[in-house]
C-alpha positions in Angstrom: 0.0 0.0 0.0 1.3 3.4 -0.8 0.2 7.0 -0.2 1.4 10.1 -1.9 1.2 13.7 -0.7 0.6 15.6 -4.0 2.4 18.8 -4.6 -0.8 20.7 -5.1 -2.1 19.8 -1.7 1.3 20.5 -0.1 1.6 23.9 -1.7 -1.9 24.9 -0.7 -1.2 23.9 2.9 2.1 25.8 2.8 0.3 29.0 1.6 -2.7 28.8 4.0 -0.8 27.5 7.0 2.5 29.3 6.8 2.8 32.0 4.1 -0.3 34.1 4.9 0.2 33.8 8.7 3.8 34.9 8.3 2.6 37.9 6.2 0.0 39.1 8.7 2.4 38.5 11.7 5.0 40.5 9.9 2.6 43.4 9.8 1.9 43.1 13.5 5.6 42.9 14.4 6.3 46.0 12.3 3.6 48.0 14.1 5.3 50.3 16.6 2.0 51.7 18.1 2.1 49.0 20.8 4.5 51.0 22.9 3.1 53.4 25.4 4.6 55.7 28.0 4.6 53.1 30.9 7.7 51.0 31.3 5.8 47.7 31.8 3.9 48.3 28.5 7.2 48.9 26.7 8.6 45.6 28.1 5.5 43.7 27.1 5.6 45.3 23.6 9.2 44.4 23.2 8.5 40.8 24.3 5.6 40.5 21.7 7.7 41.9 19.0 10.6 39.6 19.7 8.5 36.4 19.5 6.5 37.7 16.5 9.8 38.1 14.7 10.8 34.6 15.7 7.7 32.9 14.4 7.9 34.9 11.1 11.5 33.9 10.5 10.7 30.3 11.5 7.8 30.2 9.1 10.0 31.5 6.2 12.7 28.9 7.2 10.1 26.2 7.0 9.0 27.3 3.5 12.6 27.5 2.4 13.3 24.0 3.7 10.2 22.8 1.8 11.4 24.4 -1.4 15.0 23.1 -1.1 14.1 19.5 -0.2 10.8 19.2 -2.1 7.2 19.2 -0.9 6.1 15.7 -1.8 6.9 12.6 0.0 6.0 9.1 -1.0 5.7 6.2 1.4 5.8 2.7 0.0 5.8 -0.7 1.6 6.7 -4.2 0.4 6.4 -7.6 2.0 9.5 -9.9 2.2 9.5 -13.5 1.1 10.4 -14.7 4.6 8.0 -16.6 6.8 6.9 -13.4 8.7 5.9 -10.5 6.4 7.6 -7.2 7.1 7.0 -3.8 5.7 9.6 -1.4 4.4 9.2 2.3 4.0 11.3 4.4 1.6 11.0 8.1 0.8 11.4 9.6 -2.6 13.5 12.8 -3.1 15.9 14.4 -0.7 15.5 14.2 3.0 17.1 16.9 5.2 17.6 14.5 8.1 19.7 12.3 5.9 22.3 15.0 5.4 25.4 14.7 7.6 25.2 17.2 10.4 21.9 18.7 9.3 20.1 18.2 12.6 23.0 19.8 14.5 23.1 22.7 12.1 19.3 23.2 12.5 19.6 23.2 16.3 22.4 25.8 16.2 20.2 27.9 13.8 17.3 27.8 16.2 19.5 28.7 19.1 20.9 31.6 17.1 17.4 32.8 16.3 16.3 32.8 20.0 19.5 34.1 21.5 19.1 37.4 23.3 22.8 38.2 22.6 22.9 37.5 18.8 19.2 38.2 18.1 19.2 36.1 14.9 15.5 36.3 14.5 15.6 40.1 14.6 18.4 40.3 12.1 16.6 38.1 9.6 13.3 39.7 10.2 14.6 43.2 9.6 16.7 42.3 6.6 14.6 39.7 4.8 11.1 39.1 6.1 9.8 42.6 6.7 11.1 44.0 3.3 9.6 41.0 1.5 6.2 41.4 3.2 6.3 45.1 2.4 6.9 44.3 -1.2 4.0 41.8 -1.2 1.6 44.3 0.5 0.1 45.8 -2.7 -0.5 42.4 -4.2 -2.2 41.1 -1.1 -4.4 44.2 -0.9 -5.3 43.8 -4.6 -6.2 40.1 -4.1 -8.3 40.9 -1.1 -10.2 43.6 -2.9 -10.8 41.2 -5.9 -12.2 38.6 -3.5 -14.6 41.1 -2.0 -15.6 42.3 -5.4 -16.3 38.7 -6.4 -18.5 38.1 -3.4 -20.4 41.3 -4.1 -21.0 40.2 -7.7 -22.1 36.8 -6.6 -24.1 37.0 -3.3 -25.1 33.4 -3.7 -21.6 32.3 -2.6 -22.0 34.0 0.8 -25.6 32.6 1.1 -24.4 29.1 0.4 -21.6 29.4 2.9 -24.0 30.6 5.6 -26.4 27.8 4.9 -23.5 25.2 5.0 -22.4 26.7 8.4 -25.9 26.5 9.9 -26.3 22.9 8.7 -22.8 21.7 9.9 -23.0 23.6 13.2 -26.2 21.8 14.1 -24.3 18.5 14.3 -23.2 17.8 17.9 -19.7 16.7 16.7 -19.1 20.0 15.0 -21.0 22.4 17.2 -17.9 23.2 19.4 -15.7 23.6 16.3 -18.0 25.9 14.4 -19.4 28.0 17.4 -19.0 31.7 16.6 -17.0 33.3 19.4 -17.3 36.9 20.5 -14.6 39.2 19.0 -11.8 40.8 21.0 -11.8 44.6 21.3 -10.7 46.1 18.0 -10.8 42.8 16.1 -13.9 43.7 14.0 -12.3 47.0 13.0 -9.1 45.3 12.1 -10.9 42.6 10.0 -13.1 45.1 8.2 -10.1 47.3 7.3 -8.4 46.4 4.0 -4.8 45.3 3.5 -4.1 48.9 2.7 -3.7 49.4 6.5 -0.9 46.9 6.5 0.7 48.7 3.6 0.7 51.9 5.7 2.3 50.0 8.6 5.2 48.9 6.4 5.5 52.3 4.7 5.7 54.0 8.1 8.3 51.5 9.4 10.4 52.1 6.3 10.2 55.9 6.7 11.3 55.6 10.4 14.2 53.4 9.4 15.4 55.8 6.7 15.1 58.8 9.1 17.1 56.9 11.7 19.7 55.9 9.2 20.1 59.6 8.1 20.4 60.8 11.7 23.1 58.1 12.4 25.1 59.3 9.4 24.8 62.9 10.4 25.7 62.1 14.0 
């Protein structure tokens, strides 16, 4: 018996489960409005920004690993001709764990990312992730606007989705999963705003970095 994880399924999971969360988290980590005048608030904001950067960088690293070593895996089994049948599994394509020293290098990389001294996650976030997310912001905004326009042109899509939700949430097994929870303060406003707001966050961050860079040169 064999099972194959098709590239299309894998790529879809990578986009929905990693790429988009990384993009939105990058916007949150770039937002400097968290800080307030109180010292405790600044400490809490610094802590949030540190770990938001880490998860962004880790998500990008996971995507890079998937691209380098391939997104599809094939598991096959065969029975031997001996008296007791045994199964054998083999993987197709490259496997990172099979490379000499890879697991050790990966551990060192993770330690470097989380190190308060070297701040690897901050270095990679500022130099790679945030600029890439800022470059993608117009495309994300356009895609979101196109999706909203599509739903407005075809109201039956939303009606069908609502009907499916009512039908599925009536099942006891899915009631807890599909229960609509109350929103946190500010969450509805954040969701109703378009991706243009995230564009503004990235633009403001870039302006502050350029201003800081000029002041450092003048100083």
